[in-house]
C-alpha positions as CSV (number, residue, x, y, z in Angstrom):
1,X,-21.5,-33.5,-75.4
2,X,-19.8,-32.4,-71.9
3,X,-20.2,-28.9,-72.6
4,X,-23.1,-28.9,-74.0
5,X,-24.4,-30.6,-70.7
6,X,-22.6,-28.4,-68.6
7,X,-24.2,-25.3,-70.3
8,X,-27.9,-26.5,-70.2
9,X,-26.9,-27.1,-66.8
10,X,-26.2,-23.3,-66.1
11,X,-29.1,-22.4,-68.4
12,X,-31.5,-24.3,-65.9
13,X,-29.5,-22.8,-62.7
14,X,-30.3,-19.4,-64.0
15,X,-33.8,-20.4,-64.9
16,X,-34.0,-21.4,-61.7
17,X,-33.3,-18.6,-59.8
18,X,-35.3,-16.5,-62.1
19,X,-38.2,-18.8,-61.4
20,X,-37.6,-18.3,-57.4
21,X,-38.9,-14.5,-57.8
22,X,-41.2,-15.4,-60.7
23,X,-44.7,-16.9,-59.2
24,X,-45.9,-20.0,-60.8
25,X,-42.2,-20.9,-62.0
26,X,-41.0,-23.9,-59.7
27,X,-37.3,-22.3,-59.6
28,X,-35.8,-24.8,-57.2
29,X,-36.6,-28.1,-59.0
30,X,-35.2,-26.5,-62.2
31,X,-32.3,-25.7,-60.5
32,X,-31.7,-29.0,-58.9
33,X,-32.4,-30.2,-62.4
34,X,-29.2,-28.4,-63.8
35,X,-27.0,-30.2,-60.9
36,X,-28.8,-33.6,-61.9
37,X,-27.7,-33.2,-65.6
38,X,-24.6,-31.5,-64.8
39,X,-23.6,-34.8,-62.8
40,X,-23.9,-37.0,-66.1
41,X,-21.4,-34.6,-67.5
42,X,-18.0,-36.2,-68.2
43,X,-16.7,-32.9,-67.2
44,X,-18.3,-32.7,-63.9
45,X,-17.3,-34.7,-60.5
46,X,-20.4,-34.0,-58.4
47,X,-20.9,-36.8,-55.8
48,X,-24.2,-38.9,-55.2
49,X,-24.1,-37.3,-52.0
50,X,-24.2,-33.8,-52.9
51,X,-27.3,-34.7,-55.4
52,X,-28.8,-36.0,-52.6
53,X,-28.5,-33.4,-49.8
54,X,-29.2,-30.5,-52.6
55,X,-32.2,-32.8,-53.3
56,X,-33.5,-33.0,-49.7
57,X,-32.5,-29.5,-49.2
58,X,-34.6,-28.4,-52.4
59,X,-37.6,-30.7,-51.2
60,X,-37.9,-29.2,-47.6
61,X,-37.3,-25.2,-48.9
62,X,-40.1,-26.2,-51.5
63,X,-42.2,-27.4,-48.4
64,X,-41.4,-24.6,-46.4
65,X,-42.0,-22.3,-49.0
66,X,-45.8,-23.2,-48.4
67,X,-45.7,-23.2,-44.6
68,X,-43.7,-20.2,-43.5
69,X,-46.6,-17.6,-44.4
70,X,-48.9,-19.5,-42.0
71,X,-46.4,-19.9,-39.1
72,X,-45.6,-16.0,-39.3
73,X,-49.6,-15.6,-39.0
74,X,-49.2,-17.5,-35.6
75,X,-46.1,-15.7,-34.7
76,X,-47.7,-12.5,-35.0
77,X,-50.8,-13.7,-32.7
78,X,-53.1,-14.9,-35.5
79,X,-55.4,-17.5,-34.7
80,X,-55.3,-21.2,-36.6
81,X,-58.1,-19.9,-39.1
82,X,-55.6,-17.3,-40.2
83,X,-53.2,-20.3,-40.2
84,X,-55.2,-22.1,-42.5
85,X,-56.4,-19.5,-44.8
86,X,-52.4,-18.4,-45.6
87,X,-51.9,-21.8,-46.2
88,X,-54.9,-22.4,-48.3
89,X,-54.1,-18.9,-50.0
90,X,-50.5,-19.8,-51.0
91,X,-51.7,-23.2,-52.4
92,X,-54.5,-21.4,-54.4
93,X,-52.2,-19.4,-56.3
94,X,-50.6,-22.6,-57.9
95,X,-54.2,-24.4,-58.5
96,X,-55.4,-21.1,-60.4
97,X,-52.6,-20.6,-61.9
98,X,-52.9,-17.0,-61.3
99,X,-49.7,-14.9,-60.4
100,X,-51.6,-12.4,-58.3
101,X,-53.1,-15.2,-56.3
102,X,-50.1,-16.9,-55.7
103,X,-48.3,-13.6,-54.7
104,X,-50.7,-12.4,-52.2
105,X,-52.4,-15.3,-51.7
106,X,-51.1,-16.3,-48.5
107,X,-52.1,-12.4,-47.5
108,X,-55.6,-12.8,-48.6
109,X,-56.1,-16.2,-46.9
110,X,-55.1,-15.1,-43.6
111,X,-57.0,-12.0,-43.4
112,X,-60.2,-13.6,-44.6
113,X,-59.2,-16.5,-41.6
114,X,-59.0,-13.7,-39.5
115,X,-62.2,-11.9,-40.1
116,X,-64.1,-15.1,-40.1
117,X,-62.6,-16.1,-36.9
118,X,-63.2,-12.4,-35.5
119,X,-64.7,-10.0,-37.8
120,X,-64.6,-7.1,-35.2
121,X,-60.7,-7.0,-34.7
122,X,-59.7,-5.7,-38.6
123,X,-56.4,-4.3,-37.3
124,X,-55.4,-8.0,-35.7
125,X,-56.5,-9.2,-39.1
126,X,-54.4,-7.3,-41.2
127,X,-51.4,-7.7,-39.1
128,X,-51.7,-11.3,-39.5
129,X,-52.2,-10.9,-43.3
130,X,-49.4,-8.4,-43.4
131,X,-46.9,-11.1,-41.6
132,X,-47.9,-14.1,-43.9
133,X,-47.0,-11.6,-46.9
134,X,-43.5,-11.4,-45.1
135,X,-43.2,-15.1,-45.0
136,X,-44.1,-15.2,-48.6
137,X,-41.1,-12.9,-49.2
138,X,-39.1,-14.6,-46.7
139,X,-39.7,-18.1,-48.5
140,X,-38.7,-16.3,-51.9
141,X,-35.4,-15.1,-50.5
142,X,-34.5,-18.5,-49.1
143,X,-35.3,-20.0,-52.5
144,X,-33.2,-17.6,-54.3
145,X,-30.1,-18.0,-51.6
146,X,-30.4,-21.9,-52.5
147,X,-30.3,-21.6,-56.0
148,X,-27.3,-19.3,-55.8
149,X,-25.7,-22.1,-53.4
150,X,-26.6,-24.6,-56.4
151,X,-24.7,-22.5,-58.7
152,X,-22.0,-21.8,-56.4
153,X,-21.3,-25.4,-56.1
154,X,-21.6,-26.5,-59.6
155,X,-18.7,-23.8,-60.1
156,X,-16.6,-25.0,-57.6
157,X,-16.9,-28.6,-58.8
158,X,-16.1,-27.5,-62.4
159,X,-13.0,-25.1,-61.5
160,X,-11.5,-26.9,-58.3
161,X,-13.3,-30.5,-57.9
162,X,-15.1,-29.9,-54.9
163,X,-18.4,-31.5,-53.9
């Protein structure tokens, strides 16, 4: 039973890593579920604090994944309309279960928001939209890094009893 739980944990962690790159797959929650299952394995000594801290990190990064594109719009000099558009565009990919909208939703939303605000400044609209897309990519990288950290935590725990 212990080995099967550990194998399942690693399968979920790998699925979570893949999911951090594939739109519509909740990679972080899947990866954290892998840690939770490992916690209940007799061969694993993860502490409850490790689970709580990784849960909080997972929740924070999941929220930031939707907020970062909007903040990148603001950083590039975009308007509140562009920020709101980026946020709405990011969430739209989930609502409509469409990978194209999920990947480019923040870009499209920021572009539309900026054009609604000022349809004459197309360069500013594209700059804000591009930065929103960079924010999306940054969020993807952060998710992948966190899942890799989860995998490392489990490996170090199984080999050396850390965490």
